N, C-alpha and C positions, 0 to 999 in steps of 0.2 A: 203363385200356383204351386200347390203341394205336389209331391212326387207321385202320389196315387192318381192325381188328376192328369198328369202327363203320360201315364202308362195307358196304352190302348186297352179298351174294355175287353177285346178279344184275348189279349195277353193275360189279363187278370183271370178271365174265365178259364182259359186253358190251364193256367197255373193251378187254380183251385181244383179243377177236375183231376189233374195229374196228382195233386197232393192227396185228395180223398181216395182215388184209385190206388195209389201207392200205399196209403195207410191200411186200406182193406187187404191188400196183398200181404203186407207185413203181419197183420193180425192172423190171417189164414196160415201163413208160414209158421208163425209161432205156435199156433194150435197144432199143426202137423208135427213140429219138432218136439213139443212137450207132451203129446199124446202118443204113448207107445202103441205099436202095431200088435194087436192081440194074437195075430197069426204068425208073427215072426218066430222062427225056431232057432235062428243063428244070428250072431251079430252082423252088422253091415260090414262088408269087405272094405279094405283100404281104398280101392279104386272107386267103389260106389260112394264112399264117404267123401272122397275128393270131388267127384262129380256133383254130389249134393251140396258141398260147400261152395261150389261155383254158383249155384242158384242162390245161395245165401249172399254171396258177394254182389250178385245182380240186384237183389232186393236191398242190400245196403246202399247200393248206388241210388236207388229211389229215395232212400232216406237222406242221403247226401244232397240230393237235388233240391230239398227244401231250402237249403242255404246256398248251395253252389249248383245252379241249374245245369250248366254246361258240363261240369265235372261229373255230377251224378248221372246225367243222361248218357254221357259217353261211357262211364264205368259200367252202367247197366247193359247197354247194347254190346260193348266190346266183350264183356264177360259172357253174355249169351252166345256170342260167336265162338269164343274160346271153349266154352262148355261143349258145344256141338262138335268142334274139331277134336277135342279131347275124347269124346265118346267114340268118334270114328277111329282114332288112333288106338284107343284101349280095347275096343270091341270089334273093330273091323267092319262095322255096318252102321246104319243110321235108321232110326224109326220115325216115320212121318208123324206119329203121335206127339213128338216133341214140339211140333208147331203149336200145339195147344198152349204150352208154356210161353211161347213167343207171343201169342195173341193176348195172353194175360199180362205178361211182364213188360214187353217192349212198348206198347202204346203210351203208357204214362211217361216213359223216358223220352219218346218223340215229342209228346206234348210239352214237356219241360223245355226241350231244345227249341221248339217253335215259339213258346211264350218268351223265352230269352231273346230270340231273334226279333220278334215283333216289338218288344220293349225297346230295343236298340235301333229302331228305325226301319224295320221291314227289310225286304229282300234287296232293295236298291239303295239303302242308306238314308232315304228321305220319306219313308212311309211305304204303304202298300198300294198307292194310287197307280192305276193303270196308265200306260203311256198313250198319249193321244195322237 
């Protein structure tokens, strides 16, 4: 039996959904980075650059997850938490609009973690069968 036959179908589907989602996020982020804001009158401040770079690290985590699902998923989620905490520390408040980025960036990281877990035998070590 080949490796792909032993991996649960749900894990393969989750992994590919996460990969495609992560690739689309990466493309969108690259477009934003390389398309200058026509209305910008001043360069980005150091603290804003730092906060934006944390989103970049979160997206890098999604790319890492193609090879190392756990590492990439954890890097993405942890970086998003650090980014929110950094915003609160640097600006003294928080904006609910940031949840939009969470809805876009975090789900594929969770899917990577779930697919990794399913591939390794489910939640109880012997599959996802319910207890009778």
